[in-house]
TORBA-826161 format. One record per residue: residue in three letters; x, y, z of N, C-alpha, C in turn; residue number from 1; chain. Coordinates in Angstrom, 1 decimal, padded with zeros to 4 digits. Example, Ala and Ser with C-alpha at 12.3 -4.5 7.8 and 13.67 -1.06 7.14 Angstrom:
BEGIN
NODE  res     n_X     n_Y     n_Z    ca_X    ca_Y    ca_Z     c_X     c_Y     c_Z    n  chain
NODE  ALA   013.2  -005.7   007.8   012.3  -004.5   007.8   013.2  -003.3   007.8    1      A
NODE  SER   012.8  -002.2   007.1   013.7  -001.1   007.1   012.9   000.0   007.9    2      A
end
This chain:
BEGIN
NODE  res     n_X     n_Y     n_Z    ca_X    ca_Y    ca_Z     c_X     c_Y     c_Z    n  chain
NODE  MET  -017.5   026.0  -004.7  -017.8   025.7  -005.8  -016.3   024.4  -006.0    1      A
NODE  LEU  -015.0   024.8  -006.1  -014.1   024.6  -006.4  -014.4   023.1  -005.8    2      A
NODE  GLY  -014.2   023.3  -004.5  -014.4   022.1  -003.5  -015.4   021.1  -003.9    3      A
NODE  LEU  -016.5   021.3  -004.4  -017.3   020.4  -004.5  -016.9   019.7  -006.2    4      A
NODE  LEU  -016.1   020.4  -006.9  -015.9   019.9  -008.1  -014.7   019.0  -007.9    5      A
NODE  VAL  -013.7   019.8  -007.0  -012.5   018.5  -007.0  -013.4   017.3  -006.2    6      A
NODE  PHE  -013.9   017.3  -005.1  -014.7   015.8  -004.4  -015.5   015.1  -005.2    7      A
NODE  SER  -016.7   015.8  -006.0  -017.1   015.0  -007.2  -015.8   014.1  -007.3    8      A
NODE  GLY  -015.2   014.6  -008.1  -013.8   014.0  -009.2  -013.0   012.9  -008.1    9      A
NODE  PHE  -013.0   012.9  -007.0  -012.3   012.2  -006.3  -013.3   010.8  -005.9   10      A
NODE  ALA  -014.1   011.1  -005.4  -015.6   010.3  -004.8  -016.0   009.2  -005.7   11      A
NODE  LEU  -016.2   010.0  -006.9  -016.8   008.4  -008.0  -015.3   007.6  -008.2   12      A
NODE  ASN  -014.6   008.4  -008.5  -013.3   007.7  -008.4  -013.2   006.4  -007.5   13      A
NODE  LEU  -013.8   007.0  -006.5  -013.6   005.6  -005.2  -014.6   004.8  -005.4   14      A
NODE  VAL  -015.6   005.2  -006.1  -017.1   004.3  -006.7  -016.5   003.4  -007.7   15      A
NODE  LEU  -016.0   004.2  -008.6  -015.0   003.4  -009.4  -014.3   002.4  -009.5   16      A
NODE  HIS  -013.4   002.6  -008.3  -012.4   002.0  -007.8  -013.2   000.7  -006.9   17      A
NODE  GLY  -014.3   001.4  -006.4  -014.5   000.3  -005.6  -015.9  -000.8  -006.1   18      A
NODE  ALA  -015.3  -001.2  -007.4  -015.7  -002.5  -008.1  -017.1  -002.0  -008.8   19      A
NODE  LEU  -017.5  -001.3  -008.8  -018.8  -000.8  -009.9  -018.4  -000.6  -011.2   20      A
NODE  GLY  -017.5   000.1  -011.6  -016.6   000.0  -013.2  -015.6  -000.6  -013.7   21      A
NODE  ILE  -015.3  -001.6  -012.5  -013.9  -002.1  -012.6  -013.7  -003.2  -014.2   22      A
NODE  GLY  -015.7  -003.9  -014.1  -015.5  -004.2  -015.3  -015.2  -004.3  -016.5   23      A
NODE  SER  -016.0  -003.2  -016.5  -015.8  -002.7  -018.1  -013.8  -002.2  -018.7   24      A
NODE  ILE  -013.7  -001.3  -017.3  -012.3  -000.9  -017.7  -011.2  -002.2  -017.6   25      A
NODE  VAL  -011.6  -003.2  -016.9  -010.2  -004.6  -016.9  -010.8  -005.1  -018.6   26      A
NODE  GLU  -012.1  -005.3  -018.4  -012.1  -006.4  -019.7  -011.2  -005.7  -021.4   27      A
NODE  GLY  -011.3  -004.3  -021.0  -011.0  -003.8  -022.3  -009.5  -003.6  -022.5   28      A
NODE  GLU  -009.0  -004.6  -022.1  -007.2  -004.4  -021.8  -006.5  -005.3  -023.2   29      A
NODE  GLU  -007.2  -006.1  -023.8  -006.9  -006.9  -025.4  -007.2  -005.8  -026.1   30      A
NODE  GLN  -008.4  -004.5  -026.6  -007.9  -004.1  -027.3  -007.7  -002.8  -027.0   31      A
NODE  SER  -007.5  -001.6  -027.4  -007.2  -000.6  -027.3  -008.7   000.4  -027.9   32      A
NODE  HIS  -009.2   000.7  -027.0  -010.8   001.4  -027.6  -010.5   003.1  -027.0   33      A
NODE  PRO  -011.1   004.1  -027.8  -011.1   004.9  -027.5  -011.5   005.3  -025.8   34      A
NODE  ILE  -010.8   006.6  -025.6  -012.0   006.6  -024.3  -013.2   007.2  -024.4   35      A
NODE  PRO  -014.8   006.6  -023.7  -016.0   007.2  -024.0  -016.2   008.0  -023.5   36      A
NODE  LEU  -016.1   009.2  -024.4  -016.4   011.0  -024.5  -018.3   010.9  -024.3   37      A
NODE  PHE  -018.3   010.1  -025.3  -020.3   010.2  -025.1  -020.7   009.9  -024.4   38      A
NODE  GLN  -020.1   008.7  -023.5  -020.6   008.0  -022.5  -020.7   008.7  -021.1   39      A
NODE  LEU  -019.3   009.6  -021.1  -019.0   010.2  -020.0  -019.9   011.5  -020.4   40      A
NODE  GLY  -020.4   012.4  -021.4  -021.4   012.8  -021.9  -022.6   012.9  -021.5   41      A
NODE  ILE  -023.4   011.5  -021.6  -024.3   011.0  -021.2  -024.3   010.6  -019.6   42      A
NODE  LEU  -023.1   010.2  -018.9  -023.3   010.5  -017.4  -023.7   011.6  -017.0   43      A
NODE  PHE  -022.6   012.4  -017.4  -022.8   014.0  -017.1  -024.4   014.3  -017.0   44      A
NODE  VAL  -025.3   014.4  -018.1  -026.3   014.6  -018.4  -027.4   013.8  -017.0   45      A
NODE  SER  -027.1   012.7  -017.4  -028.3   012.0  -016.9  -027.9   012.0  -015.1   46      A
NODE  VAL  -027.1   012.4  -014.5  -026.8   012.3  -012.8  -027.8   013.6  -012.8   47      A
NODE  PHE  -027.2   014.8  -013.2  -028.1   016.0  -013.4  -029.5   016.0  -013.6   48      A
NODE  LEU  -030.1   015.6  -014.4  -031.7   014.9  -014.7  -032.1   014.2  -013.8   49      A
NODE  LEU  -031.2   013.4  -013.4  -032.0   012.5  -012.4  -032.3   013.2  -010.7   50      A
NODE  TRP  -030.8   014.2  -010.8  -031.2   014.7  -009.2  -031.8   015.7  -009.1   51      A
NODE  VAL  -032.5   016.1  -010.7  -034.0   017.0  -010.5  -035.0   016.7  -010.2   52      A
NODE  LEU  -034.8   015.2  -010.7  -036.0   014.9  -010.5  -036.3   013.9  -009.3   53      A
NODE  GLY  -034.9   013.4  -008.8  -034.9   013.2  -007.5  -035.3   014.4  -006.0   54      A
NODE  SER  -034.9   014.7  -006.7  -034.6   016.2  -005.8  -036.3   017.0  -005.4   55      A
NODE  TYR  -036.9   017.5  -006.4  -037.9   018.1  -006.6  -039.0   017.1  -007.0   56      A
NODE  GLY  -039.4   015.8  -007.8  -039.7   014.8  -007.7  -039.8   014.1  -006.7   57      A
NODE  LEU  -039.1   013.5  -006.9  -039.5   011.7  -005.0  -039.7   012.4  -004.1   58      A
NODE  VAL  -039.3   013.8  -003.7  -039.5   014.1  -002.4  -040.5   013.6  -001.9   59      A
NODE  PHE  -041.4   014.9  -003.1  -043.0   014.5  -002.6  -043.8   013.4  -001.9   60      A
NODE  LEU  -043.1   012.1  -003.4  -043.9   010.7  -003.1  -043.6   010.5  -001.6   61      A
NODE  GLY  -042.4   011.2  -000.8  -041.7   010.5   000.3  -041.6   008.2   000.2   62      A
NODE  PHE  -040.7   008.4  -000.5  -040.8   006.7  -001.0  -039.7   006.1   000.8   63      A
NODE  GLY  -038.9   007.2   000.9  -038.3   007.1   002.0  -037.0   006.0   001.0   64      A
NODE  PHE  -036.9   004.7   002.2  -036.2   003.9   002.1  -036.1   003.0   000.7   65      A
NODE  LEU  -037.3   003.4   000.2  -037.8   002.3  -000.8  -037.0   003.4  -002.2   66      A
NODE  GLU  -036.7   004.4  -002.5  -036.2   005.3  -003.0  -035.3   004.8  -003.9   67      A
NODE  TYR  -034.4   004.7  -003.0  -032.7   004.0  -003.5  -033.2   002.8  -004.2   68      A
NODE  ALA  -034.1   001.6  -004.3  -034.6   001.0  -005.1  -035.2   000.9  -006.2   69      A
NODE  LEU  -035.9   002.3  -006.5  -036.1   003.0  -007.7  -035.3   003.6  -008.5   70      A
NODE  LEU  -034.3   004.0  -007.8  -033.1   004.7  -008.5  -032.4   003.7  -009.4   71      A
NODE  PHE  -032.1   002.5  -009.2  -031.4   001.6  -010.5  -032.2   001.7  -011.7   72      A
NODE  PRO  -033.4   001.4  -011.4  -033.8   001.2  -012.5  -034.4   002.4  -013.6   73      A
NODE  LEU  -034.4   003.5  -013.0  -034.5   004.5  -013.3  -032.9   005.3  -014.0   74      A
NODE  SER  -032.0   005.4  -013.4  -030.9   006.1  -014.0  -030.6   004.9  -015.2   75      A
NODE  ALA  -030.7   003.4  -015.3  -030.7   002.6  -016.4  -031.5   002.8  -017.3   76      A
NODE  LEU  -032.8   003.2  -017.2  -034.1   003.9  -018.6  -033.4   005.3  -018.9   77      A
NODE  VAL  -032.9   006.2  -017.8  -032.5   007.8  -018.1  -031.1   007.0  -018.9   78      A
NODE  CYS  -030.0   006.7  -018.6  -028.9   006.2  -019.9  -028.9   005.5  -021.0   79      A
NODE  MET  -029.8   004.9  -021.1  -030.2   003.7  -022.4  -031.1   005.1  -022.9   80      A
NODE  GLY  -032.3   005.2  -022.7  -032.9   006.7  -023.2  -031.9   007.4  -023.9   81      A
NODE  LEU  -031.0   008.2  -023.1  -030.2   009.1  -023.7  -029.3   008.9  -024.8   82      A
NODE  GLU  -029.1   007.5  -024.3  -027.9   006.9  -025.5  -028.8   006.7  -026.9   83      A
NODE  ARG  -030.0   006.3  -026.9  -030.6   005.7  -027.8  -031.0   007.2  -028.6   84      A
NODE  LEU  -031.8   008.4  -027.7  -032.2   009.6  -028.7  -030.8   010.3  -029.4   85      A
NODE  CYS  -029.5   010.2  -028.6  -028.2   010.4  -029.0  -028.2   010.0  -030.4   86      A
NODE  ALA  -028.4   008.8  -030.2  -027.7   008.0  -031.7  -029.3   007.4  -033.0   87      A
NODE  ARG  -030.3   008.6  -032.7  -031.1   008.9  -033.3  -030.9   010.2  -033.9   88      A
NODE  LEU  -030.8   011.2  -032.9  -030.2   012.5  -033.2  -028.7   013.1  -034.0   89      A
NODE  PHE  -028.3   012.2  -033.3  -026.2   012.5  -033.8  -026.0   011.3  -034.2   90      A
NODE  PRO  -026.5   010.2  -035.4  -025.4   009.0  -035.2  -024.3   008.7  -036.1   91      A
NODE  SER  -023.9   010.3  -036.0  -022.4   010.1  -036.5  -021.7   010.4  -035.1   92      A
NODE  LEU  -022.1   011.0  -034.1  -021.3   010.8  -032.8  -021.4   010.0  -032.3   93      A
NODE  VAL  -022.3   009.4  -032.3  -022.0   007.9  -031.2  -021.6   006.9  -031.8   94      A
NODE  PRO  -020.3   006.7  -030.8  -019.0   005.5  -031.4  -020.0   004.3  -031.6   95      A
NODE  GLU  -019.5   002.9  -032.3  -019.7   001.8  -032.6  -019.5   000.7  -031.4   96      A
NODE  TYR  -018.4   001.0  -030.4  -018.2   000.2  -029.4  -018.2   001.0  -028.2   97      A
NODE  LYS  -018.6   001.0  -027.3  -019.4   001.6  -025.6  -018.8   000.9  -024.6   98      A
NODE  VAL  -017.4   001.6  -024.1  -017.1   000.9  -023.1  -017.9   000.4  -021.7   99      A
NODE  PHE  -019.2   001.5  -021.3  -020.1   001.3  -020.2  -021.2   000.7  -020.8  100      A
NODE  ASN  -022.1  -000.2  -019.9  -022.9  -000.6  -020.6  -024.5   000.5  -020.3  101      A
NODE  PRO  -025.2   000.8  -021.0  -026.5   001.2  -020.2  -027.0   000.6  -019.3  102      A
NODE  ALA  -027.5  -000.1  -019.6  -028.7  -001.3  -019.4  -028.1  -001.5  -017.8  103      A
NODE  THR  -027.3  -001.5  -017.2  -026.8  -001.1  -016.0  -026.6   000.3  -015.3  104      A
NODE  ALA  -026.9   001.2  -016.1  -026.7   002.6  -015.2  -025.1   002.6  -015.3  105      A
NODE  TYR  -024.5   002.4  -016.5  -023.3   002.5  -016.5  -022.3   001.7  -015.6  106      A
NODE  ASP  -022.5   000.2  -015.5  -022.0  -000.6  -014.3  -022.0   000.1  -013.2  107      A
NODE  GLY  -023.0   000.7  -012.9  -023.1   001.4  -011.6  -022.7   002.9  -011.7  108      A
NODE  LEU  -022.1   003.2  -012.2  -021.5   004.7  -012.0  -022.6   006.1  -012.3  109      A
NODE  ALA  -023.9   005.8  -012.8  -024.8   006.7  -013.0  -025.3   006.5  -011.3  110      A
NODE  LEU  -025.3   005.4  -011.0  -026.6   005.4  -009.7  -025.4   005.9  -008.4  111      A
NODE  GLY  -024.4   005.3  -008.8  -023.3   005.9  -007.2  -023.8   007.2  -007.3  112      A
NODE  SER  -022.9   008.1  -008.4  -022.6   009.4  -008.4  -024.2   010.0  -008.3  113      A
NODE  LEU  -025.0   009.9  -008.6  -026.6   010.2  -007.9  -027.1   009.7  -006.8  114      A
NODE  MET  -026.0   008.8  -006.2  -026.9   009.0  -005.2  -026.2   009.9  -003.8  115      A
NODE  MET  -024.6   009.7  -004.3  -023.8   010.7  -004.0  -024.3   012.1  -004.2  116      A
NODE  GLY  -024.9   012.6  -005.1  -025.0   013.9  -005.7  -026.6   014.0  -004.9  117      A
NODE  LEU  -027.6   012.7  -004.3  -028.7   013.8  -003.8  -028.4   014.0  -002.4  118      A
NODE  HIS  -027.2   013.4  -001.9  -027.1   013.9  -000.3  -026.6   015.4  -000.2  119      A
NODE  ILE  -025.5   015.1  -001.3  -024.5   016.7  -000.9  -024.9   018.0  -001.5  120      A
NODE  ALA  -025.8   018.0  -002.8  -026.2   018.9  -003.5  -027.3   019.4  -002.8  121      A
NODE  ARG  -027.0   020.7  -002.6  -028.9   021.4  -002.3  -029.4   022.1  -003.4  122      A
NODE  THR  -028.4   022.6  -004.3  -028.9   023.5  -005.0  -028.2   023.4  -006.4  123      A
NODE  ILE  -029.6   023.6  -007.5  -029.2   023.1  -009.1  -027.9   022.9  -009.5  124      A
NODE  MET  -027.0   024.4  -009.3  -025.8   025.0  -009.7  -024.9   023.8  -008.3  125      A
NODE  GLU  -024.9   023.4  -007.6  -023.6   022.5  -006.6  -024.5   021.2  -007.3  126      A
NODE  ALA  -025.7   020.3  -008.0  -026.0   019.3  -008.4  -025.0   019.3  -009.9  127      A
NODE  PHE  -025.0   020.6  -010.5  -024.6   020.7  -012.0  -022.9   020.1  -011.9  128      A
NODE  ILE  -022.2   020.8  -010.3  -021.0   021.1  -010.9  -020.6   019.5  -010.1  129      A
NODE  LEU  -021.1   018.7  -009.1  -021.1   017.2  -008.7  -021.1   016.8  -010.5  130      A
NODE  SER  -022.3   016.8  -011.2  -022.3   015.8  -012.1  -021.2   015.8  -012.9  131      A
NODE  LEU  -020.5   017.2  -013.1  -019.9   017.4  -014.1  -017.8   017.0  -012.9  132      A
NODE  GLY  -018.2   017.2  -012.2  -017.2   016.6  -011.5  -017.1   014.9  -011.6  133      A
NODE  PHE  -017.7   014.1  -010.9  -018.2   012.9  -011.5  -017.2   012.6  -012.8  134      A
NODE  SER  -017.8   013.4  -014.3  -017.4   012.8  -015.2  -016.1   013.1  -015.3  135      A
NODE  LEU  -015.4   014.1  -014.8  -014.8   014.4  -015.4  -013.6   013.3  -014.2  136      A
NODE  GLY  -014.0   013.2  -013.1  -012.8   012.3  -012.2  -013.1   011.1  -012.8  137      A
NODE  THR  -014.0   010.6  -013.5  -014.0   009.4  -014.6  -012.8   009.1  -015.6  138      A
NODE  LEU  -013.3   010.1  -016.3  -012.2   010.5  -017.2  -010.8   010.6  -017.0  139      A
NODE  LEU  -010.5   011.2  -015.4  -008.9   011.0  -015.3  -008.7   009.9  -015.1  140      A
NODE  SER  -009.1   008.7  -014.6  -009.1   007.7  -013.9  -008.7   006.5  -015.7  141      A
NODE  LEU  -010.1   006.7  -016.1  -009.4   006.6  -018.0  -008.4   006.4  -018.6  142      A
NODE  VAL  -008.1   007.9  -018.4  -007.2   008.7  -019.0  -005.9   007.8  -018.1  143      A
NODE  LEU  -005.8   008.0  -016.5  -005.0   007.2  -016.3  -004.6   005.7  -016.2  144      A
NODE  LEU  -005.5   004.8  -016.5  -005.6   003.2  -016.9  -004.9   003.1  -018.3  145      A
NODE  LYS  -005.8   004.0  -018.9  -004.9   003.7  -020.6  -003.6   003.7  -020.5  146      A
NODE  GLU  -003.0   004.5  -019.9  -001.7   005.7  -019.8  -001.0   004.1  -019.3  147      A
NODE  ILE  -001.2   003.6  -017.9  -000.8   002.3  -017.1  -000.9   001.1  -018.3  148      A
NODE  ARG  -002.1   000.6  -018.5  -002.1  -000.4  -019.9  -001.0  -000.2  -021.2  149      A
NODE  LYS  -000.8   001.0  -021.8   000.0   001.1  -022.6   001.8   001.3  -022.2  150      A
NODE  ARG   001.5   001.7  -021.1   003.2   001.7  -020.5   003.8   000.1  -020.3  151      A
NODE  SER   003.0  -001.0  -019.8   002.9  -002.3  -019.4   002.9  -002.6  -020.2  152      A
NODE  SER   003.1  -002.1  -021.8   003.1  -003.4  -023.0   004.3  -002.9  -023.1  153      A
NODE  LEU   004.9  -002.2  -023.1   006.4  -001.5  -023.2   007.5  -002.1  -022.5  154      A
NODE  GLU   006.9  -002.0  -021.4   007.8  -002.5  -020.4   007.9  -003.9  -019.6  155      A
NODE  LEU   009.5  -003.8  -019.2   008.9  -005.6  -018.8   008.4  -005.6  -017.6  156      A
NODE  VAL   007.3  -006.6  -017.6   006.6  -006.6  -017.0   006.4  -008.6  -016.8  157      A
NODE  PRO   006.3  -008.9  -015.1   006.3  -010.2  -015.0   005.1  -010.7  -015.7  158      A
NODE  ALA   005.0  -012.1  -015.9   004.1  -012.8  -016.9   003.0  -013.0  -015.8  159      A
NODE  PHE   002.2  -013.1  -014.4   001.7  -013.4  -014.0   001.3  -011.9  -013.6  160      A
NODE  MET   001.8  -010.7  -013.4   001.1  -009.7  -013.2   000.6  -008.7  -014.0  161      A
NODE  GLN   000.6  -009.4  -015.6   000.2  -009.1  -016.9  -001.5  -009.1  -017.4  162      A
NODE  GLY  -001.8  -007.8  -017.6  -003.5  -007.6  -017.8  -004.3  -007.5  -016.8  163      A
NODE  ARG  -005.0  -008.3  -016.4  -006.3  -008.1  -015.1  -005.4  -007.9  -013.9  164      A
NODE  PRO  -004.4  -007.9  -013.5  -003.7  -008.0  -012.3  -002.8  -007.0  -012.2  165      A
NODE  LEU  -002.8  -006.2  -013.2  -001.8  -005.3  -013.0  -003.0  -004.2  -013.2  166      A
NODE  MET  -004.1  -004.5  -013.9  -005.3  -003.3  -014.0  -005.9  -002.9  -012.4  167      A
NODE  LEU  -006.0  -004.1  -011.5  -007.1  -004.0  -010.4  -005.9  -003.5  -009.2  168      A
NODE  ILE  -004.8  -004.1  -009.6  -003.6  -003.2  -008.8  -003.8  -001.8  -008.7  169      A
NODE  SER  -003.6  -001.4  -009.9  -003.1  -000.1  -010.5  -004.8   000.7  -010.0  170      A
NODE  LEU  -005.7   000.3  -009.8  -007.3   000.6  -009.8  -007.3   000.8  -008.0  171      A
NODE  GLY  -006.5  -000.2  -007.4  -006.5   000.0  -006.2  -005.1   001.2  -005.5  172      A
NODE  LEU  -004.2   001.4  -005.9  -003.0   002.1  -005.7  -004.2   004.0  -006.4  173      A
NODE  LEU  -004.9   003.7  -007.4  -005.3   005.3  -007.6  -006.3   005.6  -006.7  174      A
NODE  SER  -007.0   004.0  -006.9  -008.1   005.0  -005.1  -007.6   004.9  -003.9  175      A
NODE  VAL  -006.4   004.6  -003.0  -005.8   004.8  -002.4  -004.7   006.4  -002.8  176      A
NODE  LEU  -004.6   007.0  -003.8  -003.9   007.9  -003.9  -005.3   009.0  -004.5  177      A
NODE  PHE  -006.0   008.9  -004.7  -007.3   009.9  -004.6  -007.7   010.3  -003.0  178      A
NODE  THR  -008.1   009.0  -002.5  -008.5   009.0  -001.2  -007.1   009.9  -000.5  179      A
NODE  ALA  -006.0   010.2  -000.7  -005.1   010.8   000.0  -005.4   012.4  -000.3  180      A
NODE  LEU  -005.6   012.2  -001.5  -005.4   014.0  -002.1  -006.4   014.5  -001.8  181      A
NODE  GLY  -007.3   013.9  -001.7  -008.8   014.8  -001.6  -008.6   014.8  -000.2  182      A
NODE  LEU  -008.2   013.8   001.4  -007.9   014.6   002.3  -007.0   016.0   002.6  183      A
NODE  ILE  -006.1   015.3   001.7  -004.9   016.7   001.8  -006.0   017.8   001.4  184      A
NODE  PHE  -006.9   017.6   000.0  -007.0   019.2  -000.4  -007.9   019.4   000.6  185      A
NODE  PHE  -009.2   018.9   001.2  -010.2   019.2   002.4  -009.1   020.0   003.3  186      A
NODE  ASN  -008.4   019.3   003.7  -007.5   020.0   005.3  -006.9   021.4   005.0  187      A
NODE  VAL  -006.3   021.4   003.6  -005.7   022.4   003.2  -007.0   023.8   003.4  188      A
NODE  LEU  -008.2   023.4   002.4  -009.2   024.3   002.3  -010.1   024.8   002.9  189      A
NODE  ALA  -009.7   023.5   004.1  -010.6   024.3   005.2  -012.3   023.2   005.2  190      A
NODE  LEU  -012.4   022.4   004.5  -013.8   022.4   003.9  -015.0   021.6   005.2  191      A
NODE  PHE  -014.0   020.9   005.8  -014.7   019.6   007.1  -014.2   020.6   007.9  192      A
end
């Protein structure tokens, strides 16, 4: 189970660094916004709920290839619905500024983690751990990028590297680092 947790954290970071979630992270460079814990919680719940629906509900329909065409609008609807439900039930917890857009399934993060989860998880417990790892991996990535952004404002960075170029290079380096750490972790635990 620990292997699944670490794998999901590293795997969703690869999705994040693979340009699915870059737009929201890079755009927030001008202002300092808090880390979207509310949206990461909704990401966790939506991926878990969609895994249950995809594993037990859509399997019997036999969509095959068309299942993937159905997953994107379904994940966007679930993300928007959960945000609306939380806004109605707990209005004080919902922040005014949201880092990720629920209409795009959190910039593809929900869809990417759902697709990985559907192929990896076989039980509900594995799906729970994978969705938790996806959320924690995204949190780790956001914390690291926020710290890089803060340090770059305090230190001397060349003008052509400030802002978006530095964030994109940082995302690429984090992707390489997380891939290497994932491979080392899997070789040490002999998971593959």
